[in-house]
N, C-alpha and C positions, 0 to 999 in steps of 0.2 A: 473661337469653339477649341474647346481641350482636344487636339485627334489623339487617340490609342494607338497606339504600337500593342503591333502580336508578339512582340518576340518579349518587349521590354515591362508591357505594360499587364501586372497582375489582375486589372481589373476586366480584361480585353474579355478572357475566356467566359466570366458570367453572363458578361456583356449580349457575346454572340453567342450562346446557348450551349458551349463548349466546357465539360462538366469538372469541376476541381476532383483532387483527387479524395481519399476515406483518411481519414484516421482511427488506426486500429489502436486499441487499447491491450498488448499483451502481458497475461499475467508474466511471473516467473517463477522456480521452486522457493519455496523460501527457507531453501538451507543447500549445503552443500549435499552432491550426489540425488538428489532428486526431479531428476527429467521427466520420470514414469509421471509424477502427479502436475503436467501437464498436456489439456488433450491430445490427439495427432492433429486434429484439423488447427489447431492455434499454430501448432510448428511446421505444417505446409504454409500459412498465410507469410506464419514467421519466415519462412524457405524464402517466398514469394517477393518480399520486400526488396530495395534496396535502401531507403534513406529511412534513419532511425532516429528517436530524440530519446535518453536514456539520462537515468540519475547519474552513474556514472559509466563510461564507456569501456575501459578494464571489467568491471562485473558483465557487461553484458557482452563484450566480442567472449568471456571464459561460457557462458551461458550459451550462446551459441555456436561455439566452438562444441561444447557438448553433448548439442542435438542433431549430430554428423550433417550437416547444411550440404546443398550438392553442386555451391561455390563456395571461393577462399574468403575467409572474413575477411580479408581486405575489400573483396566487394563492395561491404559495406558502408554506408555511409553516415557515422554516428557522429549526432550534436551533444552535448549536455544542458541536462536543464535540473539546477540544484536548487536547494533552498537559499543560496547567492545572485542567484541571475538573477539579473536587472527586468524589469519590469519590461522596461524600452526595448529588451530584445529577442522577445517571445514573437512578435511577429515574423523575424528573421527565418526562426525554427522552424515554422507554417510555412514556410517560400514551398518546399516540392510540394507539398498540398495543391496550394494556391494555381500553383504553376502542372495542375493535372495529375500530380505524382501522384501514389498510395503512401504514406508515411505511417511508420508504428513509434509507439511510446511503450517505453519500457521503465519500470522502476529497481530499484534496486532487489527487491524480494516482493512478491505477492502481487497483489493487481495494483495498479497505475492507476493513480488519482484519487486512490483513495487512503488520506493517512499520506500525501504524497507530493510531490511540489508539480507532479506530470498535469493536476487540477487545474493548473493558472492557464496553459495551453490547453485544453479538454475546453475551459471558457472561452477563450477566443477562440478557439473552432467553430461553436456555435453564433459567435457576434459575427463572424467572417460566412457563413452559411455552409461550413465543411461538416458532409455527414462524418460522426462519431461512433463507431466500430465497438461496443465493450467485448473481449472474447472470457469465453472462462474460464479458469485455473483456482489457486488456492487462496483463499482472504482468509488469512490469521484470526480475524476479530470472530469470523462468523463460525468458523473451526471454532475458537473458542466456546463461544459464546453454545454453537451446539454439543460442546463434550463436559459443558456445566452445570444441565441441567438447571440451568435457572430459568427467569421470566424471559423467554427470547420472544413474548408480544409485546413490552414495551423495554427498550434498552437505550442505551446513550452511550459515545463511544470520546472519549475526554482528552484522546491525545497522550503528551507529559505531562507530569504529573508538576508545582514551581518546585525548582532547584532549591529555593530559600525557605518555602514552606510548604513542602510536603504533607506532614502532621496535619495543617489547618484544610489542606484539601484533602485530604484521607476523611476526615470530619463531614467536610460540608455534602463528600459522594454519598458518606453512610445517612446522613442527613437526607438525600434524596430517593436514595434507593427504598427507605421506609416509608417517606411522607407519599412516593408516588407508586411503590412495587414494584420498581423499576429498576432493572439489572444495568449497573455502573461497569465501564469499560475500559481502561488504561494499560499504557507501554511505559516502560522504564527503558534507560541505554542501559546494558544488561551489564555493566561493571558497576551500576546501583542496586541491582535487583536484593540483595542481602539487605540491604539497611532498608530499602521501602518495605521491606518483608515484617524486619525488625524492628519497626517505627507503627505498621499494621497489628501488630500483634499487640502494642502498646496500649496504643491509642483507638483501638477502634472498640467496639461492646464486643461482649460474650457471646452474643447471641446472632451478630450478625457473619452472615455467609460470605467465606472468601475464595474466589478458584485460583490456583496457580497452574496457568496451562506453557507448557516451554517445548520448543521444539516441535511444532507443531510440523507434523507430516513425516516428521527423521524416525530413524530406528531407533532416537533416546527421546521418544518423544514422553511426555509430561505432564497427565491431567489431573490433578485432584482440587475436588470439594468440599471446604468443611468448614465451620463454625470457629469463631475464633477462641473460641476456649480450646475447641479441639485441636485445634494448629498447635496451641501454648502448650497443651502435652505433648504434641510432636510437631517440632516444626520439621519441615523440607529441610533436605541436604542438597548440596550442589546443586543448589538451582542458578549461583551468580555464575557472569560471561556466557550466560546464553540467553535466546529469544525467546521473550516471555509475553503474554498477555496476562492481566489480572483484570478480575471479575471481583464486585461486589452485590451481595444481593441481601434486602432488608428479612425481618422476619417473618 
C-alpha cells in the first residue's frame, strides 16, 4: 500500500478534502501606459497573489510596478511559460496551486490563454481539478471585432499567417469570409505589417472588406474598415511596427 505524505505528496490535499488553490487568468494592458484599462478588482487580486506564471517575467514585473503594488516586486515569485516551454515542465508550474496557493497567469499583453501559451497551463489545471478563474480585461481580438463593423455573429481567429505563403492564406481566408459570411481575423509580427497590407491590396478582391485595427486602447489607436478598392486608392500610413489585428469580411 502506498502511504501519502501530507508535506510532500500533492494528492494529499485532494484526498483529505483540503482545497487546491485557484488559477487566476489576469489580463494585462495592450501597450505602455494603459494600466487604466485593467479593472480595479483585477489589480486587487493581482496584489494578493504571490505565485505567478508569465510569458515574460521582465514584462510582468514592469506591469506590476505600474499598478503601485502594496508589497515589493521581489515578493512575487514569477515563473516563465512561453512557446518554448516543454510540456513536461507544465506540472511543475502548477505546483503552487496543487499545494493550496492561488496562482496567477499573465500574458505579454491582453488576455492569457487566448493566442497565448498560457492555454496549456489552463488545460492542465482542468485535468488536475484546479478551479480556473478568468478575469475581465482587454482583448485585442474582441476590441478589433467590435470596432470593425463586420459580422460579430460568426467569426474565426487564425493567429499568424504563413510566413512562406501569406498570399495563399489571404485568398483562403477571403473565400471563407465570402462562403460563410464570416469575419476572419488574424495577426502579424509588427515589423511585417507593411508587407501583409501590400499583399492584401494586391491579391484580394476589390469588394472584400478589410479592417486594420492598430494600437487598441492606446492614445495612438487606429481602426478603419474599407473595401480593398478603397484601400488601394488611399493606403494606410505608419502602420509598421505597431500591434495590429487584421479582419476580412465578404461582400
